[in-house]
N, C-alpha and C positions, 0 to 999 in steps of 0.2 A: 503495499501499500503505500502512496507516495504521500508525502506528507503538504500542507498546505504552503501555498508560495507567500514567502514573506512578505513581496511587495503584491500581493492582491489587492491591496485598499487602491491602487495606482489605475485597476484594471474597469475600463468600459464597458459594458456589456449592453449592446442597441437591439432594434428589435432583427437585424441579419449577420451582426459579428461582435465578435469580442477582441476587443482593442486594448493597445493601452495608451495610457493619458500621456500625451506629446511631452507635457512638464516634470514627469515623473524622473528620477533619480535614473543614473546610467545604469547600475547595478540592476533595477527593476528591469528596465528595458532589454536587459541581457539575460534575466531569468526569465520573462515572459516569454520572449523568443525560444528560448530552450525546451521550455515547458509545452508551445502549441506546436515544437517539433517533436516532442516526445506523444504528444498527444494524437498526432496524426499516422500513426504507427499503422500499420491495417494488421488484422487477427491472420494466425491461420487457418488451416480447416479447421482446427480444434478450437479454436475459439480465442487461442490466448498470444498475445503480445510480447515478446520475444525483444529484448535491450543486449544489444550486444557492445 
């Protein structure tokens, strides 16, 4: 299970997308980018997402 992102308070959830506040600190922007990349992985035939 993933930990809650520390910069989540800078996230903006709209009707069509999830984005980061442009005024967020650089560490929060980097964390958001890494988290979104992680969440975009596709599950395998067994429904598991594997990280390497």
